[in-house]
Each structure stands twice: as structure tokens, then as C-alpha cells.
N, C-alpha and C positions, 0 to 999 in steps of 0.2 A: 325391752319393748314388746317382744313376743309374748311374755307373761302378761303384760297389760292387755294385749289383744285377746288372749285366751280368757282372761278374767271378764272382759267386756262381753265376749261371746257367751260365756257361761251365764252372766247376769241377765243378758237380754233373753236368752233361751228360757231361763227359769221364769222370768216375768211374763214372757209371751205365752208360754204354755201352761203356767201353773199359778201365778200369783197376782194376776190383775184383779182389781177390786171393782165391784159395781157401786155406783154412787148410792148412798143410803137415802133415797128419795122419800120424803114425807108426803108431799103433795105439790101440785103445780101452783105457781104464784099467779094470782089473779088480781083484778082491780080491788083495792082496799085490803088485800091479803098478800102483800109483798110487792105490788106495783102501785105507785101513786099516780094520780092524775091531777093536773093543775088547771085552774080556771084562768080566765083572762087577766084578772088582777094579780094572781100569783105569777103568771108568766111575765107580766110587766115588771113585777118586783124583782124577780130573779135575774132578768136581763139587766136591770139597774144595778144589782149587786156586782155583776160581772164588770160593767162599765166603771163602777166606782173603785173596785179593787185593783184594776189594771195589772193583772198578773202576766208574767212572761209565759209564752206559749210555744210548744213544739207540736208539730203534726208527725205522727208515726203511721206510715202507709205500708202495710204488708202487701207486696206486689207479687202476685202469682207468676208463674213462669210463662211459657209460651201460650198463645191463644188457641192452641190445637184443640183443646176440649170443646171450644165453642163450635167447632166444625166436626164433631164426632159423626153426625149423620152423613155429612158429605164424604168423609173419609171412608166410612163403611160402604157407602154407595159406590165410591171409586174402587175400593178394594174388591167388591163383589161383582164388578163389571156391570153395575146398574141393577142387580137383582135385589138388593136390600135398601130400605128406606126410600123407595121411589116416590111415595106420596109426599114424604117430608121434603124431598128435593123439588118436586113440582110446586109445592107451597112456597118454598124459598125462591124459586125462579119467578113466580108470579109477582113477587114483591122486591126483586133484586134491585130495581132502580130507586127503591125507597131507602136503602141503606146509605149511610155516610160513605162507606168504602167504595160505592159505585163511582164516585168521582175519580177514583184511582184506576178504574178499568180503562183499558186502551180504547182508542177511537175505533179500531177495526173490530174489536169484540162488541162494542156498543152498536155498531152498524149491523153486525150479524144478529144481535139480540133484537134489534128493532124490526128486522126482517123475519124473525122466527126461524132463522137458519142456524141453530146452535147444536153442536154435538155436546150433549150434557156431560159426558165423561171427559171430553177434552176441556170444557169450561171449568169443571171442578178441578182438574189437574192444573189449569192456569191459575185459579185462585189459591190453591193450596201448595203447589210445587215450587221448587227453587228456581225454575225457569220462568215462572210467572210472578205473581204478587207475594208468594211465599207466606201465606197467612198461617200455615202450620208451624212455621218457625219464628213467627213474629211475636215478641213479647206482648202480653195483653196490655201493658202500660203504653205501648206505641200503636195499638190498633185504633183505627178511626171510629170513634163512638158516635160523634155528633157533627152536625152542620151548624155553624154559627157565623153570621156575617159572610155567608157564601164561601166558607172554607171548612175543611175538616178539622176536628179537634180530637186529640188523643187524651186518654186519662191522665198521663203524666202532666200535660199542660193544664188539664182541668183542675187537678189538685193544687197546682201552683197558683192558678187564677183564684181559687177559693181562699188560699192562704193569704193572698194580698189583701183580702177583705179584713184581715185581723191585724193589720198594721196600726199602730206601732208596736203592738204586744208580741208579734210573731218573732221568734228567734231562729227557728230552723224548721224545714220540712225534711223528714228523713224517710227515704224509700229503701225498702229491702228488695234486692233483686237476685236472680240466679247468676252464678259466675259467668255462664256462657253468654249472658246478655249484658254484662256490666259495661263493656266498651260501647255497645250500641246505645245504651241508655245515656252514657256520658256524652256521646256525640250529639244525641238529640237534645240534651239539656243545653248544649252550647248554642243551638239555634232557637230553642224554645224560650230559654231564659238566660240570655247572654249576660245580663246585668240585673241583679235583684237586690233590694234593700234588706234581704235576709239570707241566711245560709241555706243551701241545698246539699244534703248529705246522701250518700249511698253506702249501704253495707250489704254484705253477703251472708247468707245462712251458712254457718261454718261447716265445711265438709266433714270435719271430725265428729259432728253430731249425727251423721248419717247412720242408719241402722243396718245391721247385718240381716241377711235374708236366709231363711230356712226352708227346707222342703217339707213334704208331708210327713216324713219320718223324723223330723226335728233335727236334721243334719244341716249344718251351715253350708251355704253354697258358694261356689267360686265361678268366676268368669273363665272363658276358654284360655286366657293368658295366665291363669293360676291365681289371680288377685281375688280377694273376697268380693262377692256380689253384695252391693250395698244400695240402699234407697234413702232419699231424703226423709227425715223423720217428722214431717209435719210442721205447722206454724208454731208449735211449742218450742221448737229449736230456735225461734227468734227472741226468746226471752233475754239472752245475753245482749242482743242488739238493742232491745228496749231499755235494758238496764244502764246503758251508757248515757241516756238523755238526762238532763238536769234542770230543765225549766220548771217554773212553779206548777204548770199544768201540761199534761201531754194528752193530745186528742188523737184517738186511734180510729181509723176508718180504712176499710179494704179498698184496694186499687179499683176494683170493678163496680163498687157501689157509688157510682157518679151519675148524677142527674144532668139533664140538659141545662146549659147556662141560664135559661129562663128561670130556673128554680134556685139560683144562687142565693137570692135574698132570704128565701124560706130556710135553706140549709144553714145559712149564717145565723138566723134567728134561733134555730134549734141548738146549735153549738153554744150560743150565748146563754140560752136557758139552762142547758146541762152544766155548763161551767158555773153559772150563778148558784145552782143547787149545790154543787160541790163546795164552793167557797163558803156558802152559808152554813152548811153542816160542819165543814172542817173547823170553822171558827167557833161554833157552838160546842163541838166536842172538845176543842182545846180548852175552852173556858170552864166547862164542867169537870174536865179531867183534873185541872189544876186545883179546883175547889173541892173535888171528890163529892160532887153534888148528885146524889142518887135520884132525888126528885126531879131535877132538871133532865137527867138522862132518861128517866121513865117517860117524861113528856115528849122529849125529842124522838125517842124510839117509837112512840105511838104515832107520831106525825110522819116519820120517814121509814119506819118498819125495817130497821137495820137487822134486828134479830126477832125471832118469833115472840109474839105477845105471851105465849105460854111459858116463857122461860122462868125458872125458879132459882134465882140467885139469892144467896143469903147475905153476901157481904161484897164490899167494894173490891176486895182483893181478887175475887174471881173475875170481875169485869175489866179491871184496869189493863191487864196484858192484851186483851182483845182490842181495846181502843187504840193501842199503839201499832196495830197492824195497818197495812196499806188500805186506803179507801178508794172505791171506784163508783162512778155514777154512770149507769148504762141506759141508753134509750131502748125502749121496747115498743114494737109496732104490733097492732092487732094481727093475729095469724090469719092469713087469707089463702092458705093452702101451700105456702112455701115449706120446703123441707129444710131441716137444720136444727140449730140449737134453740132452746127455749128456757124460760126462767122457772126454777123450782126451789122449794124449801127442802133442805136436806138435814137429816139428823146429825147432831154433834154430841160431843162428850157432855157439854153443859147445857146447850140449847141449840135450836135449829138455826141454820144460817141460809143465805140465798146463793144459788149457783146457776150458771148457764151450763146446761147439760145437752150434749149432742146425742142424737138418735143412736149413733154407733157405740155410745158408752153404755147403753141400756141392755139388760138381759131380757129374755123372752117374757119372764113374769112381770116385768116393769112396763111393758108396752102400753098397758091400759092407762098408766100415768101420763104418757105422752098425749093420749086422746083428751085428757083433761086440760091440756095447756091451751090458753086463749091468746097467747102472745108469742112473738118471735124475736130473736136477737138480731138486729141489723148491723151489729158491730159499729155503733157510734158510742164511744166510750171515753170518759174523761177520768184520768188518773193523775197521781203525783208521785214523784220519787221520794217524797218526804212524808214523815208521819206528823201527827198533830203537835208534837213538841219540837219539830224542826230537824229531826234526825234523818240523815240520808239513809235510805233503805237499800238493802241488797235483796232484790226481788226474787233471787234464787232461793231464799230461805222460806218462802211461802208456798212452795210447790208440793202437791201430793203425787209423788212419783208412781204410786200404785194406781193412779188414775190415767195411766197411759192407755193407749188403744191398740188392739190387735188388728192388723190389716191383712186381708187375703186378696191376692192378685193372681192373674193368669200370666205365666211367664213361659212363652213358647209352647203353649198347650198344657202346661202343668201348673197345679196350684202351688203358690209359694206364700210364705207368711213372714211378716216383719212387724216391728214395734214402732208405733208413732209416739213421740213424747206427749206428755200431758198437754192438751191444747192451750194455746196462749191465753185465751179467755175462759178456759175450762179448768183443767187440773192444775195449770200453771198459776192460776189465781184462786185456787180452792181455799186458801187460808186468808183471803182478803175480806174486808167489810164491804157490803154492796148495797146500793140504792138503785132500784129499777124505776124509771120514769116513762110513762106512756108518751110516745111521740107519733106524729102522723105517718101513715104508710107512704105518703108522697116522697119522703126523704129516703126511701129504701127501694132501690131499683138495681139490684146486682145483675151483671151480665154473665150468666153461666152458659147460655146458648146464644148463638148469634141472632136467633129470632126474638130474643128479649129486647133487642134494639128497636123493634117495631112498636113497643109499648109507648103509651102517651108520654111517659116521663122522660123519654129519650128523643121526642119529636118536638119541632118548633111549634 
């Protein structure tokens, strides 16, 4: 066992400090060059394909941990005794009664707020601390995002509500949660969804996937009790969880990308559209693969831009193995200043393919490529665990391990470093075939900061 640990430490150290690869970016994907846009007739057609095919569906919802990051500015204000982020806190307080969570604030605090007799430090401690509402320790899945029919709605309930719109095709909604929150989530499900016509599953990001932490001298670190210091290795560690689902289609969406219930119909429509595109392309690829029809593939590739139009293949033998890889259809929204992953063409051995690349994956010399990007990845993704000839895929076989990401954090005043696994929709899907479809920005409203909940997409 000790030898296995030593081997893992050595491998992670080498990869972290010596052997990480930069994605070989060719150019950003743009409309008509990697991203397709659909007119009204096409949208109607693809939604019809979905309805006609009646595929079984699973939702896979990566759920982040506690909602503490949403309140970073309040925590820093509290920790600095009011010297930091004072302006941010003032803005927050001017709008505090507009948040859904205000319904949870005690009557006594509401009375003090109405009279303007509030000690801001004490109120922040009430919101964040264990003696109050404990927002720092509450899972984001259970944080009140919206008011609907005069009551608060949490993301866990919101995703279940959206899932019900896909009956009778829906098989399961699968949430990934932190181990510390598992029982709390299960207890909430008992009250939110005591009886459902579909299955609700919970899984944990495996602790054995956690990464070792190294100091600035590349030495592995230990806790005061002598155990190795480790950190969760990012959402790429959820690939084994995803690999367990076996419905025809799996729909992936983050826990915090949830709009107000008033937008449910539009969100459902976009899911139907993306599913329809997937099913259409899947069936056409299967047909031309069996016939080895190069001309049909060329036309399909021109329409959906699976691979770069500049590819120079000379025979079917080169193409066939690629067509047996996993396929994904990803929604892309116009970039309106959000930070995060975007769509790019990347060089390959035979031809360029399409990838979702995070800013943290790029080197200094590649930052100009980021500025060329016109679209953003909202993580609305349709995939399948089966290839075009019906074979069950092991998704672990399509990962680029060298596309892991180096993370630098502050640990008690010192810089520490650890490895994040290739991102679930980045390096963990690097060897997939990809279609990017433009979708409206209205279906992308992640909540990274509590102030995001004041945006129109989260209000009645």
C-alpha cells in the first residue's frame, strides 16, 4: 500500500511540475466555423426528432460543495472587522430584502433592518455562522435561489421540477455531492420529493481521487496529525460517477445554472433541441458508418462541423475509428463577459477537433486566442454512454491525462500546489466528437456570487 502511495505522489509531482500539456489551439470556434446556429424551422424539426425517438433520459447534475464562495465578500468583511469590501456589503444590504433567502431571516432581525438599527458585523455573522442561518456551511444545492408561489425554492428542488417535464422518458436524476453534505441532501430529498415517478440518485466524488498537496519546494505536505494533505481534484474526478449511467441520453447541467421557474418552458425547449440534434446526427453517423459512405460523411461534416473542413483524409480507414468515439452536443451562449470555458478548434494528429478549453488551461502565449472567442460554455450538454454501433463505452478511455490543471492556493499564508484532474467537459472529454450549437443566453444564469441572484433570470 505504501508503495502505491509513493508511486502516486511521484506521478502527481512529475505531472504537476514537469509534464502538463497546453492544448494545441488552432483558433476559436465561431458561428459557421465550429458553432452551428439553427433557424425556426430547424428548431421545430429537431424538437420533433426528439419527440418521435422517445429516448430514455438521465440528468447528471454536478453539485458543488457549500455555498460559502457565494459569500466571499461578506466573509472577508467579517474577518477584517469591516475594513474590507465595505462598498460591496453596503450594496448587498440595500437589496437584502430582494433575495429569496430573506424569507428565512428572523422577525427580530427584520425589525432591526426596517428601523436601520443593524450592526453589520453581527448581521453578517448571523447569515454565515452556525448560530444563525449558517449559509457558509449550507450546500449550494439547498440554498434558497428563488421565490415561486410565495415560497422559497432551492436548486435541488428546481432540477427535480425540470426533470418532471421529461416524463415519461426520464429514468433518473443523478446528483453528485460532497460526503459532508450527503445526509443533509438525503434528508431534504425526503421532504422535497417523497414520491417520484423516476429515480433520484446521489453519489460522492471518490476521496481516493483527491490530489496530494506540495509546497513551493515540491515537497509533499502533511497535516499536523501526520496524514498527507490532500485536496479534491476538481470535477474531472466525477467521470467514474458519470460512467455508471446507462440511459440512451444523459443531460449534464451544473447545480447552480438554474433559472427562475418562469423560464422552465424555455429551458425544456433547449434541452429538446439539443437532444434532437444529437439523435439526428447519431443516426446519420450510424447509417454512413455501416455503408462506409464517404460522400455522405462529407456532407454531414459540412453541416455540423464535427471535424475541421481542412482535414485531409485519404481513406475510410483513417476516419472509421474516430466515428466510434463518444459523441456530445453542447450548447454555446454568446460571450457577454463571463469568465470560464469556451469553444476552440485544436490541432490533432489527423485533423483539428473541437474542445471546450478553460482559461486556466492556457499558457501566456495563448491568451490572445481567448480574446477571439465569441461564445461561452454554459454546461448544457447531451451525451450518450453508447457509440453509434451500440457498444457500451468506458468513458475513462477517452481522457487526455496530460490535460490536467495545476492549481496554486494559499494555505495558512504559504503557496501550495496540487493537481486537478482533466476537467469533466475539458480534458476528460478531449477524445470525444463534438457539436456546438448556439443557444440563448437566457438559459445561462449560474450563481457564483449571491449578487447574481438579483439578475432578471432569477426574479419573478
